[in-house]
N, CA, C, O and CB atoms as a CASP TS submission, in Angstrom:
PFRMAT TS
TARGET T0000
AUTHOR 0000-0000-0000
METHOD Language model
MODEL 1
PARENT N/A
ATOM      1  N   MET     1     -14.017  26.479 -20.246  1.00  0.00           N
ATOM      2  CA  MET     1     -13.975  26.005 -19.358  1.00  0.00           C
ATOM      3  C   MET     1     -12.202  25.546 -19.251  1.00  0.00           C
ATOM      4  O   MET     1     -11.260  25.753 -20.016  1.00  0.00           O
ATOM      5  CB  MET     1     -15.117  25.069 -19.390  1.00  0.00           C
ATOM      6  N   SER     2     -12.315  24.837 -17.909  1.00  0.00           N
ATOM      7  CA  SER     2     -10.884  24.834 -17.178  1.00  0.00           C
ATOM      8  C   SER     2     -10.437  23.532 -18.168  1.00  0.00           C
ATOM      9  O   SER     2     -11.263  22.943 -18.867  1.00  0.00           O
ATOM     10  CB  SER     2     -10.870  24.521 -15.142  1.00  0.00           C
ATOM     11  N   ASN     3      -9.119  23.206 -18.120  1.00  0.00           N
ATOM     12  CA  ASN     3      -8.367  21.552 -18.539  1.00  0.00           C
ATOM     13  C   ASN     3      -8.573  20.783 -17.290  1.00  0.00           C
ATOM     14  O   ASN     3      -7.929  20.920 -16.249  1.00  0.00           O
ATOM     15  CB  ASN     3      -6.437  21.525 -18.917  1.00  0.00           C
ATOM     16  N   LEU     4      -9.818  19.728 -17.577  1.00  0.00           N
ATOM     17  CA  LEU     4     -10.065  18.885 -16.282  1.00  0.00           C
ATOM     18  C   LEU     4      -8.828  18.055 -16.549  1.00  0.00           C
ATOM     19  O   LEU     4      -8.888  17.280 -15.595  1.00  0.00           O
ATOM     20  CB  LEU     4     -11.630  17.960 -16.129  1.00  0.00           C
ATOM     21  N   PHE     5      -7.840  17.745 -17.170  1.00  0.00           N
ATOM     22  CA  PHE     5      -6.607  16.873 -17.209  1.00  0.00           C
ATOM     23  C   PHE     5      -5.617  17.586 -16.392  1.00  0.00           C
ATOM     24  O   PHE     5      -4.884  16.910 -15.669  1.00  0.00           O
ATOM     25  CB  PHE     5      -6.043  16.602 -18.689  1.00  0.00           C
ATOM     26  N   GLU     6      -5.514  18.718 -16.410  1.00  0.00           N
ATOM     27  CA  GLU     6      -4.523  19.440 -15.326  1.00  0.00           C
ATOM     28  C   GLU     6      -5.131  19.636 -13.938  1.00  0.00           C
ATOM     29  O   GLU     6      -4.253  20.132 -13.232  1.00  0.00           O
ATOM     30  CB  GLU     6      -4.091  20.929 -15.829  1.00  0.00           C
ATOM     31  N   SER     7      -6.171  19.474 -13.300  1.00  0.00           N
ATOM     32  CA  SER     7      -7.003  19.326 -12.026  1.00  0.00           C
ATOM     33  C   SER     7      -5.764  18.708 -11.471  1.00  0.00           C
ATOM     34  O   SER     7      -5.185  17.750 -11.983  1.00  0.00           O
ATOM     35  CB  SER     7      -8.556  18.387 -12.010  1.00  0.00           C
ATOM     36  N   ASP     8      -5.245  19.604  -9.904  1.00  0.00           N
ATOM     37  CA  ASP     8      -4.492  18.809  -9.195  1.00  0.00           C
ATOM     38  C   ASP     8      -5.569  17.889  -8.058  1.00  0.00           C
ATOM     39  O   ASP     8      -6.535  18.230  -7.376  1.00  0.00           O
ATOM     40  CB  ASP     8      -3.335  19.800  -8.505  1.00  0.00           C
ATOM     41  N   LEU     9      -5.077  16.998  -8.198  1.00  0.00           N
ATOM     42  CA  LEU     9      -5.806  15.924  -7.166  1.00  0.00           C
ATOM     43  C   LEU     9      -5.347  15.678  -5.993  1.00  0.00           C
ATOM     44  O   LEU     9      -5.842  14.782  -5.310  1.00  0.00           O
ATOM     45  CB  LEU     9      -5.882  14.673  -7.605  1.00  0.00           C
ATOM     46  N   THR    10      -4.249  16.487  -5.531  1.00  0.00           N
ATOM     47  CA  THR    10      -3.585  16.304  -4.414  1.00  0.00           C
ATOM     48  C   THR    10      -4.504  16.380  -3.057  1.00  0.00           C
ATOM     49  O   THR    10      -4.549  15.472  -2.227  1.00  0.00           O
ATOM     50  CB  THR    10      -2.517  17.283  -4.444  1.00  0.00           C
ATOM     51  N   ASN    11      -5.260  17.662  -2.966  1.00  0.00           N
ATOM     52  CA  ASN    11      -6.200  17.817  -1.573  1.00  0.00           C
ATOM     53  C   ASN    11      -7.562  17.601  -2.039  1.00  0.00           C
ATOM     54  O   ASN    11      -8.375  18.086  -1.252  1.00  0.00           O
ATOM     55  CB  ASN    11      -6.131  19.382  -0.772  1.00  0.00           C
ATOM     56  N   VAL    12      -8.160  16.959  -3.193  1.00  0.00           N
ATOM     57  CA  VAL    12      -9.630  16.612  -3.237  1.00  0.00           C
ATOM     58  C   VAL    12     -10.006  15.830  -2.350  1.00  0.00           C
ATOM     59  O   VAL    12      -9.246  15.065  -1.757  1.00  0.00           O
ATOM     60  CB  VAL    12     -10.063  16.067  -4.334  1.00  0.00           C
ATOM     61  N   LYS    13     -11.702  15.967  -2.075  1.00  0.00           N
ATOM     62  CA  LYS    13     -12.154  14.953  -1.136  1.00  0.00           C
ATOM     63  C   LYS    13     -12.835  13.768  -1.982  1.00  0.00           C
ATOM     64  O   LYS    13     -13.696  13.939  -2.845  1.00  0.00           O
ATOM     65  CB  LYS    13     -13.192  15.614  -0.056  1.00  0.00           C
ATOM     66  N   TRP    14     -12.467  12.929  -1.708  1.00  0.00           N
ATOM     67  CA  TRP    14     -12.907  11.529  -2.337  1.00  0.00           C
ATOM     68  C   TRP    14     -14.271  11.179  -1.649  1.00  0.00           C
ATOM     69  O   TRP    14     -14.412  11.488  -0.466  1.00  0.00           O
ATOM     70  CB  TRP    14     -11.728  10.246  -2.043  1.00  0.00           C
ATOM     71  N   THR    15     -15.165  10.624  -2.245  1.00  0.00           N
ATOM     72  CA  THR    15     -16.183   9.926  -1.540  1.00  0.00           C
ATOM     73  C   THR    15     -16.316   8.577  -2.171  1.00  0.00           C
ATOM     74  O   THR    15     -16.232   8.463  -3.394  1.00  0.00           O
ATOM     75  CB  THR    15     -17.499  10.688  -1.545  1.00  0.00           C
ATOM     76  N   THR    16     -16.493   7.684  -1.488  1.00  0.00           N
ATOM     77  CA  THR    16     -16.628   6.401  -1.880  1.00  0.00           C
ATOM     78  C   THR    16     -18.099   5.738  -1.903  1.00  0.00           C
ATOM     79  O   THR    16     -18.930   6.019  -1.039  1.00  0.00           O
ATOM     80  CB  THR    16     -15.776   5.697  -1.043  1.00  0.00           C
ATOM     81  N   PHE    17     -18.374   4.780  -3.022  1.00  0.00           N
ATOM     82  CA  PHE    17     -19.568   4.445  -3.380  1.00  0.00           C
ATOM     83  C   PHE    17     -19.176   2.775  -3.568  1.00  0.00           C
ATOM     84  O   PHE    17     -18.370   2.326  -4.383  1.00  0.00           O
ATOM     85  CB  PHE    17     -20.147   5.370  -4.720  1.00  0.00           C
ATOM     86  N   CYS    18     -19.923   2.052  -2.647  1.00  0.00           N
ATOM     87  CA  CYS    18     -19.596   0.512  -2.616  1.00  0.00           C
ATOM     88  C   CYS    18     -20.815   0.030  -2.491  1.00  0.00           C
ATOM     89  O   CYS    18     -21.706   0.503  -1.785  1.00  0.00           O
ATOM     90  CB  CYS    18     -18.648  -0.057  -1.480  1.00  0.00           C
ATOM     91  N   GLY    19     -20.892  -1.273  -3.430  1.00  0.00           N
ATOM     92  CA  GLY    19     -22.154  -1.679  -3.200  1.00  0.00           C
ATOM     93  C   GLY    19     -22.879  -3.088  -2.146  1.00  0.00           C
ATOM     94  O   GLY    19     -23.922  -3.741  -2.162  1.00  0.00           O
ATOM     95  N   GLY    20     -21.812  -3.047  -1.427  1.00  0.00           N
ATOM     96  CA  GLY    20     -21.798  -3.889  -0.105  1.00  0.00           C
ATOM     97  C   GLY    20     -21.463  -5.487  -0.318  1.00  0.00           C
ATOM     98  O   GLY    20     -22.040  -6.378   0.306  1.00  0.00           O
ATOM     99  N   ASN    21     -20.733  -5.640  -1.016  1.00  0.00           N
ATOM    100  CA  ASN    21     -20.337  -6.924  -1.435  1.00  0.00           C
ATOM    101  C   ASN    21     -19.244  -7.570  -0.756  1.00  0.00           C
ATOM    102  O   ASN    21     -18.695  -6.656  -0.142  1.00  0.00           O
ATOM    103  CB  ASN    21     -20.037  -6.881  -2.709  1.00  0.00           C
ATOM    104  N   THR    22     -18.558  -8.760  -0.502  1.00  0.00           N
ATOM    105  CA  THR    22     -17.253  -9.066  -0.319  1.00  0.00           C
ATOM    106  C   THR    22     -16.772  -9.980  -1.098  1.00  0.00           C
ATOM    107  O   THR    22     -17.509 -10.634  -1.836  1.00  0.00           O
ATOM    108  CB  THR    22     -17.008  -9.390   0.815  1.00  0.00           C
ATOM    109  N   ASP    23     -15.630 -10.131  -1.051  1.00  0.00           N
ATOM    110  CA  ASP    23     -15.174 -11.386  -2.071  1.00  0.00           C
ATOM    111  C   ASP    23     -15.126 -12.729  -1.239  1.00  0.00           C
ATOM    112  O   ASP    23     -15.339 -12.632  -0.030  1.00  0.00           O
ATOM    113  CB  ASP    23     -13.533 -11.122  -2.779  1.00  0.00           C
ATOM    114  N   GLU    24     -14.866 -13.970  -1.778  1.00  0.00           N
ATOM    115  CA  GLU    24     -15.011 -15.020  -0.899  1.00  0.00           C
ATOM    116  C   GLU    24     -14.109 -15.489   0.205  1.00  0.00           C
ATOM    117  O   GLU    24     -14.215 -16.515   0.877  1.00  0.00           O
ATOM    118  CB  GLU    24     -15.145 -15.917  -1.588  1.00  0.00           C
ATOM    119  N   THR    25     -13.241 -14.584   0.264  1.00  0.00           N
ATOM    120  CA  THR    25     -12.332 -14.294   1.690  1.00  0.00           C
ATOM    121  C   THR    25     -13.166 -13.526   2.620  1.00  0.00           C
ATOM    122  O   THR    25     -13.043 -13.719   3.829  1.00  0.00           O
ATOM    123  CB  THR    25     -10.885 -13.359   1.451  1.00  0.00           C
ATOM    124  N   GLY    26     -13.819 -12.860   2.261  1.00  0.00           N
ATOM    125  CA  GLY    26     -14.672 -11.816   3.502  1.00  0.00           C
ATOM    126  C   GLY    26     -14.253 -10.329   3.077  1.00  0.00           C
ATOM    127  O   GLY    26     -14.886  -9.296   3.290  1.00  0.00           O
ATOM    128  N   ASN    27     -13.050 -10.479   2.434  1.00  0.00           N
ATOM    129  CA  ASN    27     -12.772  -8.822   2.157  1.00  0.00           C
ATOM    130  C   ASN    27     -13.726  -8.220   1.364  1.00  0.00           C
ATOM    131  O   ASN    27     -14.430  -8.708   0.481  1.00  0.00           O
ATOM    132  CB  ASN    27     -11.430  -8.488   1.409  1.00  0.00           C
ATOM    133  N   SER    28     -13.639  -6.785   1.914  1.00  0.00           N
ATOM    134  CA  SER    28     -14.488  -5.986   1.004  1.00  0.00           C
ATOM    135  C   SER    28     -14.376  -5.453  -0.051  1.00  0.00           C
ATOM    136  O   SER    28     -13.271  -4.975  -0.308  1.00  0.00           O
ATOM    137  CB  SER    28     -14.822  -5.240   1.374  1.00  0.00           C
ATOM    138  N   GLU    29     -15.380  -5.342  -0.974  1.00  0.00           N
ATOM    139  CA  GLU    29     -14.910  -5.038  -2.348  1.00  0.00           C
ATOM    140  C   GLU    29     -14.275  -4.172  -2.962  1.00  0.00           C
ATOM    141  O   GLU    29     -14.108  -3.182  -2.249  1.00  0.00           O
ATOM    142  CB  GLU    29     -15.573  -4.994  -2.922  1.00  0.00           C
ATOM    143  N   THR    30     -13.762  -4.059  -4.135  1.00  0.00           N
ATOM    144  CA  THR    30     -13.552  -2.824  -4.804  1.00  0.00           C
ATOM    145  C   THR    30     -14.361  -1.683  -4.885  1.00  0.00           C
ATOM    146  O   THR    30     -15.306  -1.962  -5.623  1.00  0.00           O
ATOM    147  CB  THR    30     -13.382  -3.065  -5.861  1.00  0.00           C
ATOM    148  N   CYS    31     -14.432  -0.658  -4.523  1.00  0.00           N
ATOM    149  CA  CYS    31     -15.353   0.306  -4.435  1.00  0.00           C
ATOM    150  C   CYS    31     -14.901   1.737  -5.466  1.00  0.00           C
ATOM    151  O   CYS    31     -13.730   1.954  -5.775  1.00  0.00           O
ATOM    152  CB  CYS    31     -15.467   0.609  -2.805  1.00  0.00           C
ATOM    153  N   LEU    32     -15.655   2.311  -5.750  1.00  0.00           N
ATOM    154  CA  LEU    32     -15.608   3.535  -6.819  1.00  0.00           C
ATOM    155  C   LEU    32     -15.443   4.648  -5.833  1.00  0.00           C
ATOM    156  O   LEU    32     -16.184   4.649  -4.850  1.00  0.00           O
ATOM    157  CB  LEU    32     -17.068   3.759  -7.871  1.00  0.00           C
ATOM    158  N   GLU    33     -14.465   5.692  -5.999  1.00  0.00           N
ATOM    159  CA  GLU    33     -14.425   6.767  -5.267  1.00  0.00           C
ATOM    160  C   GLU    33     -14.390   7.781  -6.411  1.00  0.00           C
ATOM    161  O   GLU    33     -13.664   7.635  -7.394  1.00  0.00           O
ATOM    162  CB  GLU    33     -13.272   6.789  -4.235  1.00  0.00           C
ATOM    163  N   LEU    34     -15.126   8.705  -6.249  1.00  0.00           N
ATOM    164  CA  LEU    34     -15.504  10.081  -6.764  1.00  0.00           C
ATOM    165  C   LEU    34     -15.064  11.556  -6.135  1.00  0.00           C
ATOM    166  O   LEU    34     -15.420  11.997  -5.042  1.00  0.00           O
ATOM    167  CB  LEU    34     -16.905  10.058  -6.719  1.00  0.00           C
ATOM    168  N   ALA    35     -14.249  12.168  -7.050  1.00  0.00           N
ATOM    169  CA  ALA    35     -14.027  13.514  -6.949  1.00  0.00           C
ATOM    170  C   ALA    35     -14.054  14.731  -7.433  1.00  0.00           C
ATOM    171  O   ALA    35     -13.274  14.853  -8.377  1.00  0.00           O
ATOM    172  CB  ALA    35     -13.435  13.560  -6.808  1.00  0.00           C
ATOM    173  N   SER    36     -14.824  15.983  -7.085  1.00  0.00           N
ATOM    174  CA  SER    36     -15.078  16.834  -7.597  1.00  0.00           C
ATOM    175  C   SER    36     -14.009  17.537  -7.899  1.00  0.00           C
ATOM    176  O   SER    36     -13.308  17.790  -6.919  1.00  0.00           O
ATOM    177  CB  SER    36     -15.860  17.301  -7.090  1.00  0.00           C
ATOM    178  N   VAL    37     -13.508  18.080  -9.247  1.00  0.00           N
ATOM    179  CA  VAL    37     -12.495  18.590  -9.650  1.00  0.00           C
ATOM    180  C   VAL    37     -13.009  19.950 -10.444  1.00  0.00           C
ATOM    181  O   VAL    37     -14.077  20.220 -10.995  1.00  0.00           O
ATOM    182  CB  VAL    37     -11.724  17.554 -10.404  1.00  0.00           C
ATOM    183  N   GLU    38     -11.822  20.659 -10.265  1.00  0.00           N
ATOM    184  CA  GLU    38     -12.194  21.761 -11.619  1.00  0.00           C
ATOM    185  C   GLU    38     -12.547  21.144 -13.147  1.00  0.00           C
ATOM    186  O   GLU    38     -11.808  20.414 -13.808  1.00  0.00           O
ATOM    187  CB  GLU    38     -10.745  22.774 -11.922  1.00  0.00           C
ATOM    188  N   GLY    39     -13.617  21.540 -13.450  1.00  0.00           N
ATOM    189  CA  GLY    39     -14.043  21.162 -14.798  1.00  0.00           C
ATOM    190  C   GLY    39     -14.598  19.694 -15.180  1.00  0.00           C
ATOM    191  O   GLY    39     -14.899  19.283 -16.301  1.00  0.00           O
ATOM    192  N   GLY    40     -14.657  18.929 -13.780  1.00  0.00           N
ATOM    193  CA  GLY    40     -15.400  18.022 -13.974  1.00  0.00           C
ATOM    194  C   GLY    40     -15.215  16.832 -12.941  1.00  0.00           C
ATOM    195  O   GLY    40     -15.230  17.182 -11.761  1.00  0.00           O
ATOM    196  N   TYR    41     -15.063  15.638 -13.170  1.00  0.00           N
ATOM    197  CA  TYR    41     -14.838  14.598 -11.853  1.00  0.00           C
ATOM    198  C   TYR    41     -14.019  13.856 -12.207  1.00  0.00           C
ATOM    199  O   TYR    41     -13.793  13.772 -13.414  1.00  0.00           O
ATOM    200  CB  TYR    41     -15.937  13.733 -11.312  1.00  0.00           C
ATOM    201  N   ALA    42     -13.268  13.035 -11.240  1.00  0.00           N
ATOM    202  CA  ALA    42     -12.348  12.226 -10.852  1.00  0.00           C
ATOM    203  C   ALA    42     -12.674  11.047 -10.068  1.00  0.00           C
ATOM    204  O   ALA    42     -13.067  11.158  -8.907  1.00  0.00           O
ATOM    205  CB  ALA    42     -11.545  12.898 -10.269  1.00  0.00           C
ATOM    206  N   LEU    43     -12.498   9.647 -10.785  1.00  0.00           N
ATOM    207  CA  LEU    43     -12.818   8.636 -10.545  1.00  0.00           C
ATOM    208  C   LEU    43     -11.431   7.595 -10.251  1.00  0.00           C
ATOM    209  O   LEU    43     -10.409   7.764 -10.916  1.00  0.00           O
ATOM    210  CB  LEU    43     -13.722   8.374 -11.578  1.00  0.00           C
ATOM    211  N   ARG    44     -11.503   6.665  -9.339  1.00  0.00           N
ATOM    212  CA  ARG    44     -10.838   6.310  -9.208  1.00  0.00           C
ATOM    213  C   ARG    44     -11.191   4.804  -8.404  1.00  0.00           C
ATOM    214  O   ARG    44     -12.346   4.625  -8.018  1.00  0.00           O
ATOM    215  CB  ARG    44     -10.217   7.261  -8.912  1.00  0.00           C
ATOM    216  N   ASN    45      -9.880   3.472  -8.114  1.00  0.00           N
ATOM    217  CA  ASN    45     -10.289   2.317  -7.389  1.00  0.00           C
ATOM    218  C   ASN    45      -9.950   2.383  -6.044  1.00  0.00           C
ATOM    219  O   ASN    45      -8.756   2.628  -5.873  1.00  0.00           O
ATOM    220  CB  ASN    45      -9.772   1.162  -7.917  1.00  0.00           C
ATOM    221  N   ASN    46     -10.579   2.251  -5.077  1.00  0.00           N
ATOM    222  CA  ASN    46     -10.109   2.571  -3.766  1.00  0.00           C
ATOM    223  C   ASN    46      -9.081   2.059  -3.390  1.00  0.00           C
ATOM    224  O   ASN    46      -8.283   2.611  -2.633  1.00  0.00           O
ATOM    225  CB  ASN    46     -10.859   2.346  -2.892  1.00  0.00           C
ATOM    226  N   GLN    47      -8.919   0.612  -4.002  1.00  0.00           N
ATOM    227  CA  GLN    47      -8.021  -0.407  -3.407  1.00  0.00           C
ATOM    228  C   GLN    47      -6.634  -0.037  -4.046  1.00  0.00           C
ATOM    229  O   GLN    47      -5.584  -0.543  -3.649  1.00  0.00           O
ATOM    230  CB  GLN    47      -8.512  -2.002  -3.740  1.00  0.00           C
ATOM    231  N   ASP    48      -6.714   1.022  -5.221  1.00  0.00           N
ATOM    232  CA  ASP    48      -5.454   1.291  -5.696  1.00  0.00           C
ATOM    233  C   ASP    48      -5.598   2.767  -5.701  1.00  0.00           C
ATOM    234  O   ASP    48      -5.914   3.218  -6.802  1.00  0.00           O
ATOM    235  CB  ASP    48      -5.068   0.602  -7.069  1.00  0.00           C
ATOM    236  N   PRO    49      -5.486   3.411  -4.994  1.00  0.00           N
ATOM    237  CA  PRO    49      -5.666   4.956  -4.684  1.00  0.00           C
ATOM    238  C   PRO    49      -4.424   5.790  -5.574  1.00  0.00           C
ATOM    239  O   PRO    49      -4.630   6.887  -6.092  1.00  0.00           O
ATOM    240  CB  PRO    49      -5.488   5.252  -2.820  1.00  0.00           C
ATOM    241  N   ASN    50      -3.359   5.201  -5.635  1.00  0.00           N
ATOM    242  CA  ASN    50      -2.225   5.510  -6.443  1.00  0.00           C
ATOM    243  C   ASN    50      -2.350   5.152  -8.116  1.00  0.00           C
ATOM    244  O   ASN    50      -1.492   5.510  -8.923  1.00  0.00           O
ATOM    245  CB  ASN    50      -1.044   4.713  -5.783  1.00  0.00           C
ATOM    246  N   GLY    51      -3.643   4.339  -8.505  1.00  0.00           N
ATOM    247  CA  GLY    51      -3.451   4.175  -9.692  1.00  0.00           C
ATOM    248  C   GLY    51      -4.143   5.033 -10.699  1.00  0.00           C
ATOM    249  O   GLY    51      -4.268   6.254 -10.599  1.00  0.00           O
ATOM    250  N   THR    52      -4.632   4.207 -11.790  1.00  0.00           N
ATOM    251  CA  THR    52      -5.163   5.084 -12.605  1.00  0.00           C
ATOM    252  C   THR    52      -6.277   5.965 -12.211  1.00  0.00           C
ATOM    253  O   THR    52      -6.804   5.490 -11.205  1.00  0.00           O
ATOM    254  CB  THR    52      -5.482   4.454 -13.579  1.00  0.00           C
ATOM    255  N   VAL    53      -6.769   6.898 -12.537  1.00  0.00           N
ATOM    256  CA  VAL    53      -7.557   8.002 -12.549  1.00  0.00           C
ATOM    257  C   VAL    53      -8.364   8.474 -13.711  1.00  0.00           C
ATOM    258  O   VAL    53      -7.798   9.164 -14.559  1.00  0.00           O
ATOM    259  CB  VAL    53      -6.825   8.901 -12.230  1.00  0.00           C
ATOM    260  N   ILE    54      -9.624   8.178 -13.841  1.00  0.00           N
ATOM    261  CA  ILE    54     -10.650   8.593 -15.099  1.00  0.00           C
ATOM    262  C   ILE    54     -10.850  10.109 -14.542  1.00  0.00           C
ATOM    263  O   ILE    54     -10.818  10.491 -13.373  1.00  0.00           O
ATOM    264  CB  ILE    54     -12.372   7.529 -15.256  1.00  0.00           C
ATOM    265  N   ARG    55     -11.050  10.806 -15.655  1.00  0.00           N
ATOM    266  CA  ARG    55     -11.373  12.099 -15.301  1.00  0.00           C
ATOM    267  C   ARG    55     -12.726  12.208 -16.338  1.00  0.00           C
ATOM    268  O   ARG    55     -12.642  11.661 -17.437  1.00  0.00           O
ATOM    269  CB  ARG    55     -10.021  13.248 -15.539  1.00  0.00           C
ATOM    270  N   ALA    56     -13.933  12.906 -15.971  1.00  0.00           N
ATOM    271  CA  ALA    56     -14.822  13.005 -16.866  1.00  0.00           C
ATOM    272  C   ALA    56     -15.546  14.509 -16.266  1.00  0.00           C
ATOM    273  O   ALA    56     -15.589  14.999 -15.138  1.00  0.00           O
ATOM    274  CB  ALA    56     -15.755  11.560 -16.961  1.00  0.00           C
ATOM    275  N   THR    57     -16.047  14.933 -17.530  1.00  0.00           N
ATOM    276  CA  THR    57     -17.081  15.977 -17.098  1.00  0.00           C
ATOM    277  C   THR    57     -18.620  15.823 -16.769  1.00  0.00           C
ATOM    278  O   THR    57     -19.157  14.995 -17.504  1.00  0.00           O
ATOM    279  CB  THR    57     -17.075  16.841 -18.059  1.00  0.00           C
ATOM    280  N   GLY    58     -19.268  16.279 -16.059  1.00  0.00           N
ATOM    281  CA  GLY    58     -20.475  16.203 -15.757  1.00  0.00           C
ATOM    282  C   GLY    58     -21.569  15.459 -16.788  1.00  0.00           C
ATOM    283  O   GLY    58     -22.278  14.487 -16.528  1.00  0.00           O
ATOM    284  N   ALA    59     -21.494  16.146 -17.920  1.00  0.00           N
ATOM    285  CA  ALA    59     -22.148  15.467 -18.949  1.00  0.00           C
ATOM    286  C   ALA    59     -21.786  14.035 -19.469  1.00  0.00           C
ATOM    287  O   ALA    59     -22.619  13.154 -19.682  1.00  0.00           O
ATOM    288  CB  ALA    59     -22.062  16.271 -19.941  1.00  0.00           C
ATOM    289  N   GLU    60     -20.669  13.939 -19.615  1.00  0.00           N
ATOM    290  CA  GLU    60     -20.140  12.355 -19.807  1.00  0.00           C
ATOM    291  C   GLU    60     -20.074  11.700 -18.723  1.00  0.00           C
ATOM    292  O   GLU    60     -19.596  10.612 -19.043  1.00  0.00           O
ATOM    293  CB  GLU    60     -18.803  12.150 -20.361  1.00  0.00           C
ATOM    294  N   LEU    61     -20.325  11.715 -17.315  1.00  0.00           N
ATOM    295  CA  LEU    61     -20.635  10.978 -16.399  1.00  0.00           C
ATOM    296  C   LEU    61     -22.437  10.863 -16.580  1.00  0.00           C
ATOM    297  O   LEU    61     -22.945   9.766 -16.344  1.00  0.00           O
ATOM    298  CB  LEU    61     -19.975  11.616 -15.027  1.00  0.00           C
ATOM    299  N   THR    62     -23.182  11.831 -16.928  1.00  0.00           N
ATOM    300  CA  THR    62     -24.618  11.556 -17.071  1.00  0.00           C
ATOM    301  C   THR    62     -25.010  10.719 -17.922  1.00  0.00           C
ATOM    302  O   THR    62     -25.835   9.823 -17.742  1.00  0.00           O
ATOM    303  CB  THR    62     -25.288  12.533 -17.329  1.00  0.00           C
ATOM    304  N   ASN    63     -24.168  11.097 -19.327  1.00  0.00           N
ATOM    305  CA  ASN    63     -24.320  10.087 -20.480  1.00  0.00           C
ATOM    306  C   ASN    63     -23.911   8.718 -19.891  1.00  0.00           C
ATOM    307  O   ASN    63     -24.761   7.875 -20.177  1.00  0.00           O
ATOM    308  CB  ASN    63     -23.361  10.476 -21.816  1.00  0.00           C
ATOM    309  N   PHE    64     -23.037   8.292 -19.268  1.00  0.00           N
ATOM    310  CA  PHE    64     -22.340   7.030 -18.934  1.00  0.00           C
ATOM    311  C   PHE    64     -23.677   6.239 -18.281  1.00  0.00           C
ATOM    312  O   PHE    64     -24.152   5.229 -18.799  1.00  0.00           O
ATOM    313  CB  PHE    64     -20.895   7.266 -17.793  1.00  0.00           C
ATOM    314  N   VAL    65     -24.221   6.886 -17.018  1.00  0.00           N
ATOM    315  CA  VAL    65     -25.168   6.224 -16.208  1.00  0.00           C
ATOM    316  C   VAL    65     -26.389   6.213 -16.971  1.00  0.00           C
ATOM    317  O   VAL    65     -27.184   5.277 -16.883  1.00  0.00           O
ATOM    318  CB  VAL    65     -25.344   6.852 -14.870  1.00  0.00           C
ATOM    319  N   ASN    66     -26.577   7.224 -17.725  1.00  0.00           N
ATOM    320  CA  ASN    66     -28.028   6.889 -18.783  1.00  0.00           C
ATOM    321  C   ASN    66     -27.979   5.582 -19.771  1.00  0.00           C
ATOM    322  O   ASN    66     -28.979   4.989 -20.177  1.00  0.00           O
ATOM    323  CB  ASN    66     -28.267   8.272 -19.963  1.00  0.00           C
ATOM    324  N   GLY    67     -26.387   5.194 -20.132  1.00  0.00           N
ATOM    325  CA  GLY    67     -26.245   4.521 -20.951  1.00  0.00           C
ATOM    326  C   GLY    67     -26.364   2.949 -20.113  1.00  0.00           C
ATOM    327  O   GLY    67     -26.953   1.989 -20.612  1.00  0.00           O
ATOM    328  N   LEU    68     -25.764   2.922 -18.922  1.00  0.00           N
ATOM    329  CA  LEU    68     -26.153   2.008 -18.095  1.00  0.00           C
ATOM    330  C   LEU    68     -27.420   1.256 -17.875  1.00  0.00           C
ATOM    331  O   LEU    68     -27.678   0.065 -18.051  1.00  0.00           O
ATOM    332  CB  LEU    68     -25.935   2.457 -17.239  1.00  0.00           C
ATOM    333  N   ARG    69     -28.397   2.588 -17.300  1.00  0.00           N
ATOM    334  CA  ARG    69     -29.913   2.462 -17.533  1.00  0.00           C
ATOM    335  C   ARG    69     -30.249   1.874 -18.728  1.00  0.00           C
ATOM    336  O   ARG    69     -31.000   0.919 -18.529  1.00  0.00           O
ATOM    337  CB  ARG    69     -30.601   3.720 -17.515  1.00  0.00           C
ATOM    338  N   ASP    70     -29.997   2.054 -19.895  1.00  0.00           N
ATOM    339  CA  ASP    70     -30.713   1.771 -21.104  1.00  0.00           C
ATOM    340  C   ASP    70     -30.629   0.476 -21.423  1.00  0.00           C
ATOM    341  O   ASP    70     -31.470  -0.191 -22.026  1.00  0.00           O
ATOM    342  CB  ASP    70     -30.305   2.502 -22.171  1.00  0.00           C
ATOM    343  N   GLN    71     -29.032  -0.046 -20.778  1.00  0.00           N
ATOM    344  CA  GLN    71     -28.695  -1.405 -21.223  1.00  0.00           C
ATOM    345  C   GLN    71     -29.264  -2.176 -19.958  1.00  0.00           C
ATOM    346  O   GLN    71     -28.902  -3.337 -19.769  1.00  0.00           O
ATOM    347  CB  GLN    71     -26.995  -1.660 -21.558  1.00  0.00           C
ATOM    348  N   GLY    72     -30.098  -1.588 -19.137  1.00  0.00           N
ATOM    349  CA  GLY    72     -30.504  -2.536 -17.979  1.00  0.00           C
ATOM    350  C   GLY    72     -29.302  -3.097 -17.092  1.00  0.00           C
ATOM    351  O   GLY    72     -29.316  -4.204 -16.553  1.00  0.00           O
ATOM    352  N   ILE    73     -28.394  -2.293 -17.030  1.00  0.00           N
ATOM    353  CA  ILE    73     -27.261  -2.833 -16.219  1.00  0.00           C
ATOM    354  C   ILE    73     -27.488  -1.898 -14.517  1.00  0.00           C
ATOM    355  O   ILE    73     -26.781  -2.143 -13.540  1.00  0.00           O
ATOM    356  CB  ILE    73     -25.517  -2.413 -17.224  1.00  0.00           C
ATOM    357  N   VAL    74     -28.511  -0.946 -14.527  1.00  0.00           N
ATOM    358  CA  VAL    74     -28.459  -0.196 -13.605  1.00  0.00           C
ATOM    359  C   VAL    74     -29.830   0.289 -13.323  1.00  0.00           C
ATOM    360  O   VAL    74     -30.028   1.083 -12.403  1.00  0.00           O
ATOM    361  CB  VAL    74     -27.551   0.713 -13.847  1.00  0.00           C
TER
END
């Protein structure tokens, strides 16, 4: 497996996922952006594209989503 944390994010295609909510002033909510990178995936906040990026393998994301389901969050 390649080193997920060394994957270059310069030209990746980000896909945005939003829940459709707005804040009290009518601004769009913060959305999650996901990009496929060598070795896994990168996730970031669409309102802070230069901020922190979380990187995870496919298995880690699957376990995360399953955990959310098990807790009744989604």
